[in-house]
N, C-alpha and C positions, 0 to 999 in steps of 0.2 A: 764629605760623606752625604749621600742623598738620603732625604727623609723617606718614610714609607709612602706618603701620599705622592711625593714627586716621582718616586720610582714607578708607582703604579701608573701614573699619567704617561710616563715615558714609554713603558712597556706596552700600554694599550694602544699607542700610536704606531707601533711597529707591526709589520705583517708576521703572521704566525702566532700571535698572542691574542687572538680574537675571542677565545673562550675563557671563562673564569677558571676552568679546571687546570689550564696550563699555567696560571698565575699562582697556584697554591704553593708550589715549592719555593718560589721567589718570595712570596709574602711571609712564609715561615722563616726564611733567612733574614728578612728585614725585621721581623719581630724579635729574632734572637739578637741582631745587632743593636736594636733600640733598647732592649732590656739590659744587655751587657754594658752599654754605654751610660746607663742611668746610675746616678749616685744613690745607692741604697741607703746610705747613712743619712740622707736628707729626711728630716721629720715629716715633711709634706708627702714624700713618696711612701714612707712607711705607713702613714695614715690612709693614703689612697689604696695601698695594697691590702691593709687590714680590712677596709670597708668592702673591697671586692671579694675578699675571701669569707667575709661574714655571711652567715646564713640566717634567714628569718627564724624567729623562735617559734612561729606558729605553723611551720611547714608540716602538714600531715599527708599531703598528696602533691602531685606534680602536674604542671601544665593545665591547671584549672579543671581537672577531671573530677568526676563524682566518685572516685575510688574511696575517698574518706568517708562517704556516706554508708559504705558497707558495714562499718563498725558501729554505726549508730543503731540504737534500739529504742523503739517507742516506749515511753513511760507514761504513767498516770499523772494527770494534771492535779495540782494541789492549790489551795487558796493563796499560797505564797509564790506560785509560779508566775514569772514574768516572761512571756514569750517575745520573740522577735517579730517586728512588723515587716511590711513590704513597701516597695516603691511602685506606684501604679501611674498610669496615664489616663486622664479623663478623656474618654472617647466620645461622650455626648450623653443625651438622655433619650429614653424610650418609655414605653408604658405596657403594662400587662393587666389582665383581669384575673382576680383570684377566684376561689371556688364559690364565693358568694355573689360574683358578678360585679364587684366593685373595682373601679379602675385604680391601679397602683402606679404612681410616677416613679421611674427608676433612673438612676445614673449608672452608666456602664463604665467600669474601671478595668483597664487592660494592664496586666502585669507582663512587661516586656523584658524577658531574659534577666530576671532579678537574681543576682548571685552574691555570695559572701566574698568580699574583697579583703577584709582585714579583721583580725580578732584583737580587740584591745583588752589587755589583762590587768589585774590589779598590780602586778609586779612592775609593769612598764608605765602604763598610763594612770594607774591609781583607781581604776574602775573596770568592770566587766561589761563589754558592749561588743556588738557586731557592726561592722561597716559594710553596707550593702551598695551595690552598683546596679544601675538599670539603664536600658537602652544601648545604643552603640554609636561610636564616632570613628572617623578616620584619623590616622596618625597625625596628619598635618593640621588637624583641628585642635590638637592638644600640645602643650609645651613639653619640654624634655622631662621635667620632674613628674608630670602626670603620667607620661608614657612609661617611665621607669617604675612608678608605683604599681601600675597594672602588670608590667612585665615581671616584676619581683614577686607578685602574688600568683602569676600564672593564669590570669583570667583575661578575657577579651577586653578591649577598650570600651569604657562605659561613658554614657552621657551625663548621668546624675549620680551623685554620691551622697549618702546620709548614713547615720548610725542610730542604733536602738540599744538601749540598756536592757540587759537580760539577767536572769538568774543562772545558777550553775546547771540546772537540769535542762535549760533551753539552749545549751551550747551547740553550735554548728561549725564544722571545719571550713577552711577557706576553699572556695570553689563550689560549695553546695548551692544548688538552684532551688529557689522558692517559687511555688506556683500558686494558682488560685485555690487548690485544695488545702492550703495552709489554714483557710477559714472554712467554717461550716455554716450552712443555711440556718437561719434562726438566731444567730448570735448578734451581738452589738459591737460595733467598731467605732473608733474615733478617726475621722478623716481630716487631715491638715493640709491646707493649700494656701495659695496667694489669691486674694480676691481680685476681681476685675477692676482695673484702674479707670476712674471716671474723670480724672483731671481736676481742675479748680472749679468748685461748685459753690453756689450760694446756700443760705441757711434753709430755704424751703426744700431743696432737693437733698441737701446733706443731712439735715436734722429733722425735716418734716414740719417746719414752721408753717402756720396757717397764712402768714402774710398780713399785710395791712389792708384797709378798706379799698375796694376796687373803683369806687366812683367818687362820692362826696367827701370833701375835706382832705383829699390826698393829691399831691402833685409829684409825679415821677418817683414815688417811693413805695410802689405797690408790693414789691418783693424784697424790700429792705428788712434788715434784722431789727431795726428800732434801737432803743436805748441799750447800751452795753455796760453801764456803770451806775454808781450811786452818786451821792453828793460829795462835798469836800471830805467828808468822813465816810468811807475809808480813803477816798481820793485815789482809787486805783481800779483796774479791771481784775476781777478775781481769776486766778488760774483755772483752766478748764472751761472757761466760758464758751458756749456754743456759738461759733462765728464761721464765716466763709473760709474755705481752705481746701487743701488737697483731699480728695475723696477716693477711697479704694486703694488697691495695690498693697494691702497689708496681709500679714500671715494670720490666718484665722483657722480655728479648729471646730469642726462640726461634731459635737459629742453624741454618742449613743445612736449612731446610724444603724438601721436594721438591715442585715444582709438577707435579701429576699431570695436570691438564686446564685448558685455557684456553677460555672461552666469550666471545669478543670481542663477539658480537652482543648479549649481555645484560650485558656488563661483569662477568663472574664469573671468579674464580680459585679453583681447587680445589687446596688444599694438603694434603699427606698429614700426618696427625697432628693434635695439639691446638694451639690458639693461645691465649695468655693473654687473659683478659677475659670479660665477659658477652657475650651476644648483643646486638647493637646498639652495641657499643663501637667506637671508632675505633682502628685499628692502622696502623702504618707498615710498608710493604713495600718492600724494596730488595734489590739483588743481594747474595748472601752474600759476606762478606769473608774467611771462613776457607777458601773453596774457591779453588784456583789457576785460572789462566786456561785451562789444558788440561782441567780437570775440568768446566768450564762449556761449554754449547753456544753457538753464535753468537747474539748478541742484537742487536736493531735499535738503531742510534745515529743521532741522539739519542733518537728514539722511532719507533714504527710510523707511517709516513706514507702507506701505501697504503690501498686499499679494505678495509674490515673484512670478514672472512669470515663467512658465515652459519652454517657448521658448526663445532662445537667441535673443538679439536685435542687429542689424547691424547699422553701421553708415550710414548717408544719402549718396545717390549716388552722385558722383562727376559730376559736369557739364562740366568739362574739359576733352576732349578726349586725353589720354596720347599718342596715336599713330599719332596724327596730328602735 
């Protein structure tokens, strides 16, 4: 008995079977022969069939469309609300001048097709969270399990995955797209990224040591760290001693970054100050946790559901003159 793959190879080599449509009846017969010859009593076969027939518990919409967002309704934010964040790409830095004429350094964050890929519920995972995906990849750049994960969710292939803990009022169905309008100008956000790696560095660059004398009484130890321990008591180097080593390349969070401008039409966030990481790196942006509810402006819950504005929004004008 020929297997399905061998039969397809044989038929494709013959004339008259050049199109895929002519192979459909034959493939259906092969599928029937293969399933009929399989031992259904085998536990492994029963397990595979049950997994193929199982449906995800969080399917509210199909094919990654935003049909599930039609049932969402905006709600008022409360002090206990924990909204979902977004994944953004650090596009670089720029500058603008505010109403007082002061220069404001800005980091541009681009939200590239950020969608909800999976909903983690307390019944299955033990906590409520949203798994988000950002960017895009080709199928050959992912393994089979990753491709199956995106296919099961009905969303395009993503380059970056991460998750955010949320509360019940910030729930979003699978396939929902988050854009720059998820944040409002004038609010504070926490930006988490990977710092630029500097390699193996000495104590002067890594920790800011002043170094040893540059001229008199020093021989080839100008940038050395000096003594690293005490006497026989305690007879060891204390843990955490500042010494040469690997610098950078660590996950760091910039707390309470000020959102200066939001360009929802181009999915751009303008954050005041620097953001850790190279240009092109992925960063996680979420509401600042160190700011109280009264220190933050009103934000959309669970996300922005209206028509995206074409004009960018700026933060409110500061009442403090920086030149006085």
